[in-house]
C-alpha positions in Angstrom: -28.8 -3.0 -6.4 -32.2 -5.3 -6.7 -35.5 -3.3 -7.9 -38.0 -2.3 -5.9 -41.6 -2.7 -6.9 -43.6 0.4 -7.2 -44.0 2.6 -3.7 -42.0 0.2 -2.2 -39.2 2.2 -0.4 -42.0 4.1 1.4 -41.7 0.8 4.0 -38.8 2.0 4.4 -39.5 6.1 5.5 -40.2 6.6 9.0 -41.7 9.3 10.8 -39.0 12.1 12.3 -41.0 14.4 13.8 -44.8 16.0 12.9 -45.4 16.1 9.2 -41.1 15.4 9.0 -40.8 12.1 7.0 -36.7 10.6 7.1 -35.4 7.8 4.5 -31.4 6.4 5.2 -30.0 4.9 2.0 -27.2 3.3 1.8 -25.2 4.7 -0.5 -21.2 1.9 -1.4 -19.8 3.9 -3.4 -19.2 7.0 -1.5 -15.4 7.2 -1.9 -14.6 11.3 -1.0 -15.4 14.4 0.3 -16.5 15.1 -3.0 -19.1 12.3 -3.6 -21.0 13.7 -0.3 -21.1 17.2 -1.6 -22.4 15.5 -5.2 -24.9 13.7 -3.3 -26.0 16.1 -0.5 -26.2 18.8 -3.6 -28.5 16.6 -5.2 -31.0 15.7 -2.5 -30.8 19.2 -0.9 -32.5 20.3 -4.5 -35.5 18.3 -4.2 -38.6 20.5 -3.1 -39.6 19.8 0.6 -36.7 18.3 1.9 -35.3 19.6 5.7 -32.1 17.9 5.9 -29.7 15.7 3.7 -26.7 14.9 5.3 -23.8 12.0 4.7 -22.4 10.2 7.1 -19.0 8.3 5.6 -18.4 5.9 7.8 -21.3 3.9 7.8 -21.6 5.5 4.2 -25.2 6.2 4.7 -27.7 9.4 4.1 -30.1 10.3 6.1 -32.9 12.5 4.5 -35.7 15.0 5.9 -38.4 16.1 3.8 -41.7 17.8 4.3 -44.6 15.4 4.2 -46.4 15.8 1.3 -44.2 17.5 -1.1 -41.4 14.4 -2.1 -41.8 10.8 -2.8 -39.5 8.5 -1.5 -39.1 7.1 -5.0 -37.8 10.6 -6.3 -34.8 11.1 -3.5 -33.4 7.4 -4.6 -33.5 8.6 -8.0 -31.8 12.3 -7.2 -28.6 10.0 -5.9 -28.8 7.4 -8.8 -28.9 10.3 -11.2 -25.6 12.4 -9.3 -23.7 8.7 -10.6 -24.2 7.3 -7.2 -26.4 3.5 -6.5 -28.3 3.9 -3.4 -30.7 1.1 -1.7 -32.6 1.3 2.1 -29.7 0.8 4.7 -29.8 -2.2 7.3 -28.2 -2.3 10.1 -25.6 -5.2 8.8 -24.2 -2.4 6.1 -23.4 -0.3 9.1 -22.0 -3.5 11.4 -20.0 -4.4 8.6 -16.9 -3.0 9.2 -14.3 -4.5 6.8 -11.5 -2.6 4.8 -13.0 -1.2 0.8 -12.2 -4.2 -1.5 -11.2 -1.5 -3.8 -8.0 -1.0 -2.0 -7.1 -4.6 -2.9 -8.2 -4.0 -6.9 -5.7 -1.1 -6.6 -2.9 -2.9 -5.3 -3.5 -5.7 -8.1 -3.5 -2.5 -10.6 -0.5 -1.0 -9.0 1.8 -4.5 -9.3 0.5 -5.5 -13.0 1.2 -1.8 -14.4 5.1 -1.4 -12.3 5.6 -4.8 -14.1 4.3 -4.1 -17.8 6.1 -0.3 -17.2 9.6 -2.1 -16.7 9.4 -4.7 -19.2 8.3 -2.2 -22.0 11.1 0.6 -21.3 13.4 -2.4 -21.0 12.4 -2.7 -25.3 12.4 0.8 -25.3 16.0 1.3 -24.2 16.3 -0.7 -27.7 14.6 1.9 -29.5 16.1 4.3 -28.1 19.6 3.3 -28.7 18.8 3.5 -32.7 16.8 0.1 -33.5 15.3 0.7 -36.8 13.1 -0.7 -39.2 11.7 -4.6 -38.3 13.8 -4.1 -35.4 11.7 -1.3 -33.6 8.4 -2.1 -35.7 9.0 -5.8 -34.2 9.4 -3.7 -30.2 7.2 -2.1 -30.5 4.4 -4.7 -31.5 6.0 -6.3 -28.5 5.8 -3.7 -26.2 1.9 -2.8 -27.5 1.2 -6.8 -26.2 2.3 -5.9 -22.9 0.4 -2.4 -22.7 -3.3 -2.9 -24.4 -4.1 -5.7 -21.0 -2.0 -3.7 -19.1 -3.6 -0.2 -19.8 -7.4 -2.2 -19.7 -6.7 -3.7 -16.2 -4.9 -1.1 -14.6 -6.7 1.8 -16.0 -10.5 1.4 -14.6 -10.1 2.8 -11.6 -9.1 5.9 -13.5 -12.1 4.8 -16.2 -14.5 3.6 -14.7 -14.4 6.9 -12.8 -14.3 9.1 -15.9 -17.1 7.9 -17.7 -19.1 8.0 -14.7 -18.4 11.8 -14.2 -19.0 12.9 -18.1 -22.3 9.9 -17.8 -23.7 12.6 -15.5 -22.9 16.1 -17.2 -20.0 16.5 -15.3 -16.1 16.2 -14.6 -13.2 15.6 -12.2 -9.3 14.3 -12.2 -9.6 11.1 -13.4 -11.1 12.9 -17.2 -8.4 14.2 -18.4 -6.0 11.2 -17.0 -8.3 8.6 -18.8 -7.9 11.2 -21.5 -4.2 11.4 -22.0 -3.7 8.0 -21.3 -6.3 6.4 -23.8 -5.4 9.0 -27.0 -1.4 8.1 -26.2 -2.3 4.5 -26.6 -4.6 4.9 -29.7 -1.3 7.4 -30.7 0.6 4.6 -30.3 -1.2 2.2 -32.2 -1.6 4.2 -35.3 2.4 4.8 -34.9 3.2 0.8 -34.8 0.7 -0.3 -37.6 1.9 2.6 -40.1 5.5 1.9 -38.7 5.8 4.7 -36.8 9.5 6.4 -35.0 7.5 7.0 -32.2 5.4 4.9 -29.6 4.5 6.2 -26.4 3.9 2.7 -24.9 6.4 3.4 -22.1 4.9 7.5 -21.2 1.4 5.4 -20.8 1.9 2.3 -18.8 4.0 4.4 -16.6 1.6 7.2 -15.8 -0.9 4.5 -15.1 1.6 3.3 -12.5 2.5 6.5 -10.7 -0.9 7.8 -10.3 -1.7 4.2 -9.2 0.8 4.6 -6.5 -0.1 7.6 -5.0 -4.4 6.5 -5.1 -3.3 3.3 -3.4 -1.1 5.0 -0.8 -4.6 7.5 -0.5 -6.7 4.3 -0.3 -4.8 2.3 2.5 -4.5 5.4 4.6 -8.5 6.3 4.1 -9.4 2.2 4.9 -8.4 2.4 8.6 -10.7 5.6 8.9 -13.6 3.4 9.1 -15.4 1.0 11.0 -16.0 3.5 14.0 -19.5 2.6 14.1 -19.5 -0.7 13.1 -17.1 -1.9 16.2 -19.8 -0.6 18.8 -22.5 -2.0 17.2 -20.9 -4.9 18.3 -21.8 -3.7 21.9 -25.4 -4.8 20.5 -27.2 -7.9 21.6 -28.7 -10.1 18.2 -31.2 -11.5 20.6 -32.2 -11.9 24.4 -34.2 -14.6 26.4 -37.6 -13.5 26.9 -39.6 -14.7 29.9 -43.5 -15.2 28.9 -46.2 -14.9 31.7 -46.7 -18.3 32.5 -42.7 -18.5 33.0 -41.4 -20.3 30.5 -38.5 -18.6 28.6 -37.5 -18.5 24.9 -34.4 -16.9 23.0 -35.9 -13.8 20.7 -34.4 -12.3 17.8 -34.0 -8.9 19.4 -36.3 -7.6 16.5 -38.9 -9.4 18.0 -38.5 -7.6 21.5 -40.6 -5.3 22.5 -41.6 -2.4 25.8 -42.8 -4.4 28.3 -41.4 -8.0 28.2 -39.6 -9.2 30.8 -36.1 -10.2 30.3 -33.6 -12.4 32.0 -29.5 -11.5 31.5 -26.9 -14.0 33.2 -24.1 -13.0 34.6 -21.0 -12.0 31.8 -24.1 -10.7 29.0 -24.3 -7.6 28.1 -27.6 -5.9 28.9 -29.4 -6.2 25.5 -32.4 -3.4 26.0 -33.2 -0.5 27.7 -34.7 -1.5 31.6 -35.9 -1.6 34.4 -34.4 -4.4 37.6 -37.4 -7.0 38.4 -36.0 -9.4 40.3 -31.6 -9.9 41.6 -29.0 -8.0 42.4 -26.0 -7.3 40.3 -22.8 -5.0 40.2 -23.1 -3.7 36.6 -20.0 -2.3 34.5 -21.7 1.6 33.3 -18.5 2.4 31.5 -20.2 3.0 28.3 -22.4 5.8 30.4 -19.5 6.8 32.2 -15.8 5.8 30.8 -15.3 4.6 34.4 -14.5 1.1 35.2 -15.4 0.6 38.3 -18.6 -1.2 38.5 -21.9 0.1 40.4 -24.3 -1.8 42.7 -28.0 -2.0 41.0 -31.0 -4.2 42.8 -34.7 -4.6 41.7 -35.8 -0.5 40.4 -32.9 0.0 39.0 -32.6 1.0 35.8 -29.8 -0.4 33.4 -29.0 0.5 29.5 -28.3 -1.8 26.7 -24.7 -2.2 25.9 -24.2 -2.0 30.1 -22.5 -5.5 31.0 -24.0 -7.4 34.0 -21.1 -9.3 35.9 -22.0 -10.4 39.6 -25.6 -11.9 39.6 -28.6 -13.0 36.8 -30.7 -10.2 36.7 -34.6 -10.0 35.4 -35.7 -7.3 33.7 -38.7 -5.2 32.1 -37.8 -3.9 28.9 -38.6 0.0 28.8 -36.3 0.5 24.7 -35.0 -1.8 22.2 -33.2 -1.3 19.0 -33.4 1.9 17.9 -35.0 3.3 21.0 -32.0 1.9 23.4 -29.2 3.9 25.0 -27.1 1.9 22.5 -28.5 3.2 19.4 -28.7 6.3 20.5 -25.1 7.1 21.3 -24.7 4.9 17.8 -26.6 7.9 15.8 -24.3 10.8 18.5 -21.2 9.0 16.4 -22.8 9.0 13.2 -23.7 12.3 13.2 -20.5 13.4 14.9 -18.9 11.9 12.3 -20.8 13.3 9.6 -19.7 16.6 10.6 -16.3 15.7 9.6 -16.5 14.1 7.2 -17.7 17.2 5.1 -13.8 18.3 6.0 -12.3 18.9 3.0 -8.6 18.1 2.0 -6.0 20.5 0.5 -5.6 17.9 -3.0 -9.8 17.8 -3.2 -9.6 21.9 -2.5 -7.3 21.4 -5.7 -9.0 18.8 -7.5 -12.0 21.1 -8.1 -9.7 24.1 -10.6 -7.1 21.3 -11.9 -9.2 19.0 -14.5 -11.2 22.0 -15.7 -7.9 23.4 -16.3 -6.2 20.9 -17.8 -9.4 20.3 -20.5 -8.8 23.7 -21.6 -5.5 23.7 -21.9 -4.9 20.7 -24.0 -7.8 21.7 -25.8 -6.4 25.2 -26.7 -3.1 24.2 -27.7 -4.0 21.5 -30.5 -6.6 24.0 -31.8 -3.7 26.7 -31.3 -1.8 24.3 -33.8 -4.2 23.7 -36.7 -4.3 27.6 -37.0 -0.8 27.7 -37.2 -1.1 25.1 -40.1 0.2 22.5 -38.5 -1.2 18.9 -39.3 -3.7 16.9 -37.0 -0.8 14.8 -36.0 1.6 17.2 -34.2 -1.9 19.1 -32.9 -2.6 15.6 -31.2 0.9 15.0 -30.1 1.1 18.3 -29.0 -2.1 18.0 -26.9 -1.3 14.6 -25.5 2.6 15.8 -24.1 0.4 18.5 -22.7 -2.1 16.4 -21.1 0.8 13.3 -19.6 3.0 16.6 -18.3 -0.1 18.3 -16.6 -1.5 14.8 -14.9 -1.4 15.3 -11.8 1.1 12.5 -10.3 2.8 14.9 -8.0 0.1 16.0 -6.8 -1.9 12.8 -6.3 1.3 12.0 -4.4 1.6 15.0 -2.5 -0.4 14.3 0.3 -0.4 10.9 1.0 3.4 10.4 -0.1 3.5 13.1 3.4 0.9 11.0 5.1 2.9 7.8 5.4 5.8 9.3 5.4 4.1 10.8 8.4 3.6 7.9 9.9 6.0 6.4 9.6 7.9 8.5 11.8 5.1 8.8 14.1 5.2 4.5 14.8 8.8 4.6 15.7 7.8 6.9 18.7 4.6 4.4 19.5 1.7 6.1 17.7 -0.3 4.8 14.9 -1.7 7.0 12.8 -5.1 5.6 11.5 -6.5 8.2 9.4 -3.8 10.5 7.5 -6.5 13.5 7.0 -6.1 13.8 10.6 -3.3 14.9 10.1 -3.9 18.1 8.3 -7.0 18.8 10.5 -5.0 18.3 13.9 -2.3 20.8 12.9 -5.4 23.3 12.9 -6.2 22.3 16.2 -6.4 25.6 19.5 -8.2 23.3 22.1 -7.3 19.9 23.6 -10.1 18.3 25.5 -9.2 14.9 27.7 -10.6 12.3 29.2 -9.4 11.2 32.9 -10.1 7.7 33.6 -7.7 5.7 31.4 -6.2 8.6 29.4 -4.9 11.0 31.5 -4.5 8.3 34.4 -4.2 4.8 33.6 -7.4 2.6 34.4 -5.7 1.0 36.7 -6.6 1.4 40.2 -3.7 0.9 42.4 -3.5 1.0 46.7 -2.6 4.8 47.7 -0.1 4.3 49.8 0.8 1.4 52.1 -2.3 -0.9 52.6 -3.3 -0.6 56.0 -3.4 -4.4 57.1 -0.7 -6.9 58.6 0.2 -9.5 56.2 -1.8 -11.9 58.3 -5.3 -10.4 57.5 -3.9 -8.7 53.4 -3.2 -12.9 52.9 -6.5 -12.9 54.4 -8.2 -10.3 52.4 -6.5 -11.0 49.1 -7.5 -14.6 49.7 -11.5 -13.4 49.4 -10.5 -10.9 46.3 -8.4 -13.9 44.2 -12.5 -15.4 43.8 -14.0 -11.6 42.7 -13.4 -9.8 39.2 -14.2 -6.6 40.7 -11.5 -4.4 39.6 -10.7 -3.1 43.5 -10.2 -6.9 44.2 -7.9 -7.6 41.0 -6.1 -4.3 42.1 -5.6 -5.9 46.2 -4.9 -9.4 44.9 -1.8 -8.1 42.6 -0.7 -5.6 45.5 -0.3 -8.2 48.0 2.1 -10.1 45.2 3.6 -7.8 45.1 4.7 -7.1 48.6 5.4 -11.3 48.7 1.9 -12.1 50.7 0.8 -15.4 49.1 -3.3 -15.2 49.1 -4.6 -17.8 52.0 -6.8 -20.2 50.9 -11.0 -19.4 51.5 -13.4 -21.5 51.3 -17.4 -21.8 50.1 -17.0 -17.7 49.6 -19.6 -16.0 48.5 -20.8 -12.8 46.7 -23.1 -10.5 47.7 -23.6 -9.1 44.6 -22.7 -4.9 43.9 -21.9 -5.4 47.5 -18.9 -7.5 48.0 -17.4 -10.6 49.5 -18.1 -12.9 53.2 -16.4 -15.9 54.5 -16.3 -18.1 57.6 -12.2 -18.6 58.3 -11.5 -20.4 61.4 -15.3 -19.8 63.4 -14.7 -16.1 62.5 -17.0 -13.8 59.6 -14.7 -12.0 57.5 -15.7 -9.2 54.8 -13.6 -7.8 52.2 -15.9 -5.4 49.7 -18.5 -1.7 50.3 -17.6 -0.2 53.4 -20.9 0.9 54.6 -21.4 -2.9 53.9 -18.4 -4.1 55.9 -19.6 -1.1 57.9 -16.4 0.8 58.4 -16.5 4.2 60.2 -14.8 7.0 59.4 -14.1 8.5 56.3 -11.2 9.2 53.6 -10.4 11.5 50.4 -13.1 12.4 48.5 -11.3 11.5 45.4 -9.8 7.3 46.8 -12.0 4.6 45.8 -12.5 2.4 48.3 -12.5 -0.9 49.4 -12.9 -1.8 53.2 -12.2 -5.3 55.3 -13.1 -6.5 58.5 -12.2 -9.7 60.6 -14.5 -11.4 63.1 -15.3 -8.6 65.6 -12.4 -6.3 64.9 -13.0 -2.8 63.5 -13.1 -2.7 59.6 -10.2 -1.2 57.5 -10.9 1.2 54.3 -8.3 0.4 52.2 -8.0 3.7 49.3 -7.4 3.3 45.9 -6.0 5.8 43.7 -6.2 5.8 39.4 -2.3 7.3 39.2 -1.5 9.2 36.2 0.2 8.2 33.0 3.4 8.8 32.9 4.7 12.0 31.8 1.1 13.7 32.1 2.3 17.1 33.9 4.9 17.7 31.2 2.7 16.6 28.2 0.0 19.3 29.6 2.9 21.8 29.7 4.1 20.9 26.3 1.1 21.5 24.9 0.1 24.9 27.0 3.2 26.4 25.9 2.2 25.5 22.8 -0.6 28.4 22.5 -3.3 25.4 23.6 -6.5 25.7 25.2 -6.2 22.6 27.4 -9.1 20.8 30.1 -11.1 18.2 30.8 -14.6 16.4 30.5 -15.1 13.0 32.3 -18.1 11.0 33.5 -16.5 10.4 36.8 -17.4 12.0 40.0 -16.2 15.6 41.0 -14.2 15.1 43.5 -11.8 12.8 41.4 -11.6 14.9 38.8 -10.9 17.8 40.4 -8.4 16.0 42.0 -6.7 15.4 38.5 -7.0 19.0 37.6 -5.6 20.6 40.5 -2.3 18.0 40.1 -1.6 19.3 36.6 -2.2 22.3 37.1 -5.7 22.5 34.7 -8.8 25.4 36.2 -10.9 24.1 33.0 -12.7 20.9 34.0 -16.5 18.7 33.8 -17.8 15.9 35.7 -20.3 13.5 35.7 -20.9 13.7 31.5 -22.9 11.3 29.6 -21.9 10.6 25.6 -24.7 13.2 24.8 -23.2 15.7 27.4 -20.1 15.1 26.1 -20.6 15.6 22.5 -22.8 19.0 23.7 -19.6 20.2 24.4 -17.9 19.1 21.7 -19.7 20.7 19.9 -20.4 23.9 21.5 -16.7 24.7 21.2 -16.9 24.4 17.2 -19.9 27.0 17.0 -17.3 28.7 19.6 -15.1 28.8 16.8 -12.4 26.0 17.9 -11.0 23.2 16.2 -10.9 20.4 18.5 -8.5 17.8 19.7 -10.0 14.9 21.9 -8.4 12.3 23.8 -10.1 9.8 25.3 -10.2 6.2 25.5 -13.9 4.9 26.4 -16.3 3.4 24.9 -18.3 6.7 26.0 -15.9 8.8 24.5 -16.9 7.1 20.9 -19.2 10.1 19.8 -16.9 12.7 21.1 -13.7 11.2 19.1 -16.0 11.5 16.9 -17.1 14.7 16.5 -13.5 16.3 17.7 -11.9 18.1 14.6 -9.1 15.4 15.1 -8.7 12.3 17.8 -6.7 10.9 19.4 -6.9 7.5 22.1 -4.9 5.0 24.0 -4.0 1.2 22.4 -6.0 0.7 25.8 -9.0 1.9 24.9 -12.3 0.4 23.8 -12.9 -0.9 20.7 -15.5 1.9 19.5 -12.7 4.2 21.4 -9.9 3.0 19.2 -11.8 3.0 15.9 -13.2 6.5 16.7 -10.0 8.0 17.3 -7.5 9.0 14.1 -4.3 7.7 16.0 -3.4 5.5 19.1 -0.7 5.7 21.1 0.7 2.1 22.3 2.8 3.1 25.3 1.9 4.5 28.6 3.4 8.4 28.3 0.8 11.0 27.5 3.9 12.8 25.9 2.3 11.4 22.9 -0.1 14.1 22.1 2.1 16.7 21.9 4.7 14.6 19.4 1.5 13.6 17.6 0.9 17.2 17.3 4.9 18.5 16.4 4.2 15.8 13.3 1.3 17.1 12.2 2.8 21.1 11.9 6.0 19.9 10.5 3.8 17.0 7.8 1.9 19.9 6.8 4.6 22.2 5.8 6.2 19.1 3.9 2.9 18.6 2.3 2.2 22.8 1.3 5.9 22.0 0.0 5.2 19.2 -2.6 1.9 21.8 -3.9 4.7 24.0 -4.3 7.0 21.7 -6.6 4.0 20.4 -8.2 2.6 23.7 -9.5 5.7 25.5 -9.8 6.9 22.0 -12.3 2.9 23.0 -14.0 4.1 26.6 -14.4 7.5 25.3 -16.3 7.0 22.6 -18.4 3.6 23.5 -19.7 4.7 26.4 -21.7 6.8 23.7 -22.9 4.8 21.2 -24.0 2.3 23.6 -25.5 5.3 25.1 -27.8 6.1 21.6 -29.4 9.4 20.7 -27.1 7.8 17.5 -25.5 6.8 14.6 -26.8 4.5 12.4 -24.8 7.8 10.4 -23.9 9.4 13.0 -22.6 6.2 14.4 -20.9 6.6 11.1 -18.8 9.7 11.6 -18.2 9.1 14.6 -16.6 6.2 14.2 -15.4 7.7 11.4 -13.4 10.6 13.5 -12.2 8.4 15.6 -10.4 6.8 12.7 -8.5 10.3 11.5 -7.1 10.9 15.3 -6.1 7.3 14.8 -3.9 8.9 11.4 -2.9 11.7 13.0 -2.2 10.9 15.6 0.2 7.8 14.1 1.8 11.0 11.4 3.3 12.6 14.6 4.4 10.6 14.6 7.4 11.9 13.5 10.6 11.0 12.6 14.0 10.7 14.8 16.8 13.4 15.2 19.4 
């Protein structure tokens, strides 16, 4: 990072509460739960620190401390002392949703190692077949010429990680890997230049290839989990059209807009700020808040929130909050906090890594010491220790999880379910509670007429002609229903749209209206759970048209299967209580809540988690993004908002809700295969390590044995089948 002037970090610290300071740092080299644990531990050890939390998605470290006990530079020093570079956090860091470039580097390294391994193995076959003397020495030299640049390039991910750990007095799984590869290469060079019989370039490069394959599979699954907050931030405006007191207008960057300023918002634009309507009438899509796509009318005196969409007419707003103080920024913070909790979840492989590296180090060290104490020369002791390092290298352990994840992702994709985060399969199998949104999740989110349309063909054609002039979801639904019945819309000229109310026009001397029942002056009522339009022609009585949001296909069967599996199923929705109650009754669910904001939904998920439940969240809207991130695991339909899609761990691509129990079934069986792989990997080590310690395995034999254990793990992963 660029060097900051003394005290420069003080400019980035803010007041979190009276007497409490806060600093956000961007730590771009975070790549696993272990990194998060090391950073948080290092910062929490500082005097006065009251809070230290890393968000994996945005790679943001948030630290709070008692004012006067600590300087911001000390936090930066603690992070760098733990082996990570850091810099002050900027919004652009969170908005960058690009995949980690490390995945591309790993793929190139896999290709280089694979190409080198194939060519060196061809040369090794000749040596194994009996080539001797000058021929053997020549093949060893050619192998060295291929292996050295390949090892230097392809081994960088392991060498850099191992050096970073050792430099800061700690260890990780890459340390024994790096030591084994480097020692095998140095010993092979010694054998090559002294005309020795054995060189192990093939073992070193083959080892690198298998390890890189596992590392790359794991990396691409992690990449799919990124960018939830980044996508949500795309809803933020970069600037706003501000009207000054003298009537002039000026486009300003959002950073230059302050509370009290008058902001102009055209139809079709998103609100750049939280504000109060001063002038104009319109309908606003508040799905960010409620999850419901049905627009709500606003007029002077009404409040609007940043990120919501202005549909009908231009508005003038008095700014009440902007930037970090706006509602959208609060949703982003909720989502970050929720993801931060889930990011600290430690996977099986991460837990195994804590003890694996030191165990391998000690085993190899004691092997070398034992052989030297028994009177063997340094060459024999070193060869045996290298064989131990290679035979215990965590190829099978490294492939145990990603191989099953990739296979499970392939199985689910055939059923129309996309796995974005492979680690979520482990979490998904642990869930005991399912919380579902209503609109767009349990239902299709596409309103259709409830029953037969109560209009004559002529009136339906006329109503469709009015509806064709509107972007309102119910107008589009009416137009689609008319066309489905073979009714062509009647052309209507000079249609006037009254923002937030409806449409009206003159047709053959009569006033025709289509819009809100109270505006059209429709009498009577309808089922409270239905959405409604009303149509009036001239002086004829107005006709109410009810619309329903149909349940997804197989929704009842999906809920029944979840309940049969012993899961507690409930609904959490931002919609009206009448609509939620109707859906809950249709599905036989007794636990539901309506009228929930994004914060309210997040609070409900947090309360369930604190009560000991592991919650699977199924939602689709912008307002569901924080609770999707907060769930132990999460699923969204492909029709979900961008933020909902990116916050979810899995997406289902068809309309059937059976995708949820199917995903749970595959996740349960995938976890079984992962545990089988760990048993195979550990069993292999129990059998192979004593053989290597006893000196019965050369580094080459160790590499072959290690490769076979990896093949067993992959074959076991391929046994995973699609659900019935």
